[in-house]
C-alpha positions in Angstrom: 0.0 0.0 0.0 1.5 3.3 -1.1 1.4 6.6 0.7 -2.0 8.4 0.6 -1.6 11.7 -1.2 -5.2 12.9 -1.2 -7.7 12.2 1.5 -11.2 11.1 0.5 -14.2 12.8 2.2 -17.8 11.7 2.5 -20.5 14.3 2.0 -23.7 12.3 2.5 -25.6 9.2 1.5 -29.0 7.5 1.4 -30.8 4.1 1.4 -34.1 3.7 -0.3 -37.2 3.2 2.0 -38.1 -0.4 2.9 -40.6 -2.4 0.8 -39.8 -0.9 -2.6 -42.6 -2.1 -4.9 -41.7 -5.0 -7.2 -43.0 -3.1 -10.2 -40.1 -0.6 -9.9 -37.7 -1.1 -12.7 -34.0 -1.4 -11.9 -33.5 2.0 -13.4 -36.0 3.5 -10.9 -34.4 1.6 -8.0 -30.9 2.9 -8.9 -32.0 6.5 -9.7 -33.9 6.8 -6.4 -30.9 6.2 -4.2 -28.7 8.3 -6.5 -31.0 11.3 -6.3 -31.5 10.9 -2.6 -27.8 10.8 -2.0 -27.1 13.9 -4.1 -29.8 15.8 -2.2 -28.5 14.7 1.2 -25.0 15.8 0.2 -26.1 19.1 -1.4 -24.5 18.1 -4.7 -25.8 19.0 -8.2 -25.9 16.2 -10.8 -23.6 18.1 -13.1 -20.9 18.1 -10.4 -20.5 14.3 -10.5 -17.4 13.1 -12.3 -17.8 9.4 -12.1 -20.3 6.7 -10.8 -19.1 3.4 -9.4 -22.0 0.9 -9.5 -22.6 -2.6 -8.2 -25.8 -4.5 -8.9 -27.6 -7.7 -8.5 -30.8 -7.6 -10.4 -31.7 -10.5 -12.8 -34.4 -8.4 -14.5 -31.7 -6.7 -16.4 -31.6 -8.7 -19.7 -29.0 -6.5 -21.5 -25.4 -7.1 -20.6 -24.4 -3.5 -21.3 -25.3 -2.2 -17.9 -22.7 0.6 -17.8 -24.2 2.7 -20.7 -27.7 2.1 -19.4 -26.7 3.4 -15.9 -25.0 6.4 -17.5 -28.2 7.1 -19.4 -30.6 6.5 -16.4 -28.6 8.8 -14.1 -28.1 11.4 -16.8 -24.3 11.0 -16.5 -23.4 10.6 -20.2 -20.8 11.2 -21.5 -19.1 10.9 -18.1 -17.9 7.4 -17.2 -19.6 4.7 -15.2 -17.7 1.8 -13.6 -19.7 -1.4 -13.0 -18.4 -4.2 -10.8 -19.7 -7.5 -9.4 -18.5 -9.1 -6.2 -21.6 -10.7 -4.6 -23.2 -9.1 -1.5 -20.1 -6.9 -0.9 -20.3 -5.4 -4.4 -21.0 -1.9 -3.3 -18.1 -2.2 -0.9 -15.9 -2.9 -3.9 -17.6 0.0 -5.8 -16.8 2.2 -2.9 -13.1 1.1 -3.0 -13.0 2.0 -6.7 -14.6 5.4 -6.0 -12.0 6.0 -3.2 -9.1 5.2 -5.5 -10.5 7.4 -8.3 -10.5 10.4 -5.9 -7.3 9.6 -4.1 -5.5 9.4 -7.4 -6.4 12.9 -8.1 -8.1 12.0 -11.4 -11.6 12.7 -10.2 -13.0 15.2 -7.7 -16.5 14.0 -6.9 -17.7 10.4 -7.3 -20.9 8.5 -6.4 -20.8 4.9 -5.2 -24.0 3.2 -5.9 -25.5 -0.3 -5.3 -28.8 -1.8 -6.1 -30.4 -5.2 -5.8 -33.7 -7.0 -5.9 -34.9 -10.3 -4.3 -36.9 -12.5 -6.6 -38.1 -16.0 -6.9 -34.6 -17.1 -8.0 -32.7 -15.4 -5.2 -34.6 -16.1 -1.9 -32.4 -17.0 1.1 -33.9 -20.4 1.3 -33.5 -21.1 -2.4 -29.8 -20.2 -2.8 -28.3 -23.3 -4.4 -25.1 -25.3 -4.4 -23.9 -23.5 -7.5 -23.6 -20.3 -5.5 -25.6 -18.0 -7.8 -24.3 -19.7 -10.9 -20.7 -20.4 -9.8 -19.0 -23.7 -10.4 -20.7 -26.6 -8.8 -17.9 -27.4 -6.3 -18.0 -23.9 -4.9 -19.6 -25.1 -1.7 -19.0 -28.8 -2.2 -22.6 -29.4 -3.0 -24.0 -27.6 0.0 -26.6 -24.8 -0.2 -25.7 -21.4 1.1 -28.0 -22.0 4.1 -26.5 -25.4 4.9 -23.0 -24.0 4.6 -23.9 -21.2 7.0 -25.3 -23.6 9.5 -22.1 -25.7 9.3 -19.9 -22.7 9.8 -22.0 -21.4 12.7 -22.0 -24.9 14.4 -18.2 -25.1 14.0 -17.8 -21.7 15.5 -20.0 -22.6 18.5 -18.1 -25.8 19.1 -14.7 -24.2 18.9 -15.4 -21.1 21.0 -18.3 -22.0 23.2 -20.9 -19.5 21.9 -24.5 -20.5 22.6 -28.0 -20.0 21.1 -28.6 -17.6 24.0 -25.7 -15.4 22.8 -27.1 -15.4 19.3 -30.5 -14.5 20.6 -29.0 -11.6 22.6 -27.3 -10.3 19.4 -30.6 -10.4 17.5 -32.6 -8.9 20.3 -30.2 -5.9 20.4 -30.5 -5.5 16.6 -34.3 -5.4 16.9 -34.0 -2.8 19.7 -32.1 -0.5 17.3 -34.3 -1.3 14.3 -37.4 -0.1 16.1 -35.6 3.3 16.3 -34.6 3.3 12.7 -37.5 4.3 10.3 -35.6 2.6 7.3 -35.4 -0.8 9.0 -37.4 -3.7 7.7 -38.7 -4.4 11.2 -39.6 -0.8 12.1 -43.0 -0.6 13.7 -43.4 -4.4 14.2 -43.7 -6.0 17.7 -40.4 -6.4 19.5 -39.6 -10.2 19.8 -38.7 -11.4 23.3 -35.4 -13.0 24.3 -37.3 -16.2 25.1 -38.7 -16.4 21.6 -35.4 -15.7 20.0 -33.6 -18.3 22.3 -35.9 -21.2 21.4 -34.2 -24.3 19.9 -36.7 -24.6 17.1 -36.5 -24.2 13.3 -38.7 -21.1 13.5 -36.5 -19.4 16.1 -33.4 -20.4 14.2 -34.8 -18.6 11.2 -35.5 -15.6 13.3 -31.8 -15.5 14.3 -30.9 -15.0 10.6 -31.2 -12.0 8.3 -34.6 -11.0 7.1 -34.8 -10.5 3.3 -35.5 -6.8 2.6 -36.6 -7.0 -1.0 -35.6 -4.4 -3.5 -33.2 -1.9 -2.2 -30.6 0.6 -3.3 -28.1 2.9 -1.6 -25.6 5.5 -2.6 -23.1 7.9 -1.1 -21.1 10.8 -2.4 -17.3 11.1 -2.0 -14.9 13.9 -2.9 -11.4 15.0 -2.5 -10.5 16.8 0.8 -9.7 19.9 -1.2 -13.2 19.9 -2.7 -15.3 19.2 0.4 -15.5 22.8 1.6 -17.6 23.7 -1.4 -20.4 21.6 -0.1 -20.2 21.3 3.7 -18.3 22.3 6.8 -18.8 18.8 8.3 -17.2 16.3 6.0 -16.2 12.8 7.2 -13.0 11.1 6.2 -13.6 7.8 4.4 -11.2 4.9 4.0 -11.9 1.4 2.7 -10.0 -1.8 2.0 -11.0 -5.3 0.9 -9.4 -8.8 0.7 -10.2 -12.1 -1.0 -9.7 -15.7 0.1 -10.4 -18.8 -1.9 -14.1 -19.3 -2.7 -14.0 -23.0 -2.9 -14.7 -24.8 0.4 -12.0 -27.4 -0.3 -9.4 -24.7 -0.2 -11.2 -22.5 2.4 -9.3 -23.4 5.6 -5.7 -22.6 6.6 -4.8 -21.2 3.2 -1.0 -21.1 3.0 -0.5 -17.4 2.5 0.3 -14.5 4.9 -2.8 -13.3 6.7 -4.9 -16.4 5.9 -2.6 -19.1 7.3 -3.7 -20.8 10.5 -7.4 -19.8 10.3 -10.5 -21.8 9.4 -14.3 -21.5 9.2 -14.5 -20.1 12.7 -12.4 -17.0 11.9 -13.0 -14.3 9.2 -9.3 -14.1 8.1 -10.2 -12.1 5.0 -11.9 -9.4 7.1 -8.8 -9.4 9.5 -6.6 -8.5 6.5 -9.0 -5.9 5.2 -9.5 -4.3 8.6 -5.8 -4.1 9.2 -5.3 -2.2 5.9 -8.3 0.1 6.5 -7.1 1.0 10.0 -3.6 1.7 8.7 -5.0 4.0 5.9 -7.2 5.8 8.4 -4.4 6.1 11.0 -6.5 4.4 13.8 -6.5 1.2 15.8 -9.5 -1.0 16.8 -9.5 0.7 20.2 -10.4 4.0 18.5 -13.7 2.7 17.1 -16.7 4.2 18.8 -19.5 2.8 16.7 -19.6 -0.3 14.5 -21.9 -1.9 11.9 -21.3 -5.4 10.6 -22.9 -7.6 7.9 -24.6 -10.4 9.8 -26.7 -12.9 7.9 -26.6 -14.9 11.1 -26.0 -13.8 14.6 -22.9 -16.0 14.9 -21.5 -14.2 11.9 -21.9 -11.0 13.8 -19.9 -12.3 16.7 -17.2 -13.5 14.3 -17.1 -10.0 12.5 -16.7 -8.2 15.9 -13.7 -10.4 16.5 -12.2 -10.0 13.1 -12.5 -6.2 13.4 -10.5 -6.3 16.6 -13.3 -5.2 19.0 -13.0 -8.5 20.8 -10.4 -11.3 20.8 -11.0 -14.4 18.7 -13.7 -16.3 20.5 -14.6 -13.3 22.5 -17.6 -12.1 20.5 -20.1 -13.8 22.8 -18.6 -12.2 25.9 -18.7 -8.8 24.1 -22.4 -9.2 23.7 -23.0 -10.6 27.2 -21.2 -7.6 28.8 -23.4 -5.1 26.9 -20.9 -4.3 24.2 -23.5 -3.9 21.5 -25.7 -1.5 23.5 -25.7 2.3 23.8 -23.3 3.5 26.5 -20.7 0.8 25.8 -17.2 1.5 24.4 -18.3 0.7 20.9 -22.0 -0.1 20.2 -22.7 -2.5 17.3 -25.3 -2.5 14.5 -27.1 0.6 15.6 -28.9 0.5 12.1 -30.5 -2.8 13.0 -28.2 -5.3 11.3 -29.2 -8.2 9.0 -31.8 -9.7 11.4 -33.8 -6.5 11.7 -32.7 -3.8 9.2 -32.7 -6.6 6.5 -30.3 -8.2 4.1 -29.8 -5.8 1.2 -27.2 -7.8 -0.9 -25.4 -5.5 -3.3 -28.1 -2.9 -2.6 -26.8 -1.8 0.8 -25.1 -4.4 3.0 -21.9 -2.4 3.0 -23.2 1.1 2.3 -25.9 1.0 4.9 -23.2 0.6 7.5 -21.1 3.5 6.2 -24.2 5.7 5.9 -25.3 4.9 9.5 -21.8 5.6 10.8 -21.7 8.9 8.9 -25.0 10.1 10.4 -23.9 8.8 13.9 -20.8 11.1 13.6 -23.1 14.0 12.8 -25.3 13.2 15.8 -28.5 12.7 13.7 -29.6 9.2 14.7 -32.2 10.1 17.3 -32.9 7.5 20.0 -30.2 5.2 18.7 -27.5 7.9 18.8 -24.1 7.0 20.1 -23.0 9.9 22.3 -19.9 11.8 21.0 -19.0 9.3 18.2 -16.0 10.4 16.1 -14.8 7.2 14.6 -17.1 4.5 13.0 -16.1 1.2 11.4 -18.1 -1.3 9.4 -17.8 -4.5 7.4 -19.4 -6.5 4.6 -18.8 -9.8 2.9 -19.7 -11.6 -0.3 -19.7 -15.2 -1.3 -19.5 -16.4 2.2 -16.4 -14.5 3.2 -14.3 -15.2 0.1 -14.5 -11.4 -0.1 -14.5 -9.1 2.9 -14.6 -5.3 3.0 -13.8 -3.0 5.9 -14.6 0.7 6.0 -13.8 3.6 8.4 -15.4 7.0 8.7 -14.0 9.8 10.9 -15.2 13.2 11.9 -13.0 16.0 10.4 -14.7 19.0 12.0 
């Protein structure tokens, strides 16, 4: 990693409201988040130099998505960069946007992600081909079965319990009921007893809810440009890392950073977080609010460990001691997380965390506000942690 010559600042961002109608076209889905983000940042469309876009929408039948996005967002003839990296796609799009600005080539860039659930992409229907990957991607297991295998392995290795998972989900629901954008907003609060039951129904409640169609976007610019738009910019840094997607090669991969770890540790996220922290000039101890991508509660525990908020195997104790809650050293998933905000795939799983942290730093999160937060971290993954992204936002006012 070379020296950073130009800092990247975040001006604002937005996530579409929940329950976007299924009759919305993908263009409307993408355009909605784009326009909301520009409005939130006080940016005019003509000021945008580049859009970095990630998508997961199988209603797009034309392969030329870049030109179509440029047309839909009225960006032409300016460039659009399209990327695909599973659920962490908008994290990779954000990384590309960061580099475009840090290089000095572009001054103001929008990172955008949009996704839609359909009959071919329900959580329960994800197949052994991993969304059309090679068959041996998960050695014949479905996504859901692989997740259960990983969670069980983690529990056996580190002693985490169903009750710990229930406590994680319960806290996510507490935050979601204070976040108008969350999928569970306004619904009855589940009890710890309900979430702790050893039943298939309770097990499903400890996993992410599917949010349906969703898109998100945020606006980045160079540090020398930010003052044109706001006196309260936040510094943004991001890094990502891959590890082998094939389960046969998944454990103890013999390269630096991945060696010695298995299914119970998110080694890719450890690598990404280390780089993001170095870029931002912080350590895990500096984090004051954190958002993680948690398709299951046990994944949330593992992510907290990989980000350095707790030692390996210490995620459960972090939750038991009140580490997720307001008033702790670093509250976690104040936006509601996967179980309560909802799984947004490429639409928002990374960016929802960045946007939540940005508005936490600005003190605009109401009942779920973390007092005095100046540093926020977040994570997202794709293809069951063969890709992990870590982001950092910091107050610069």
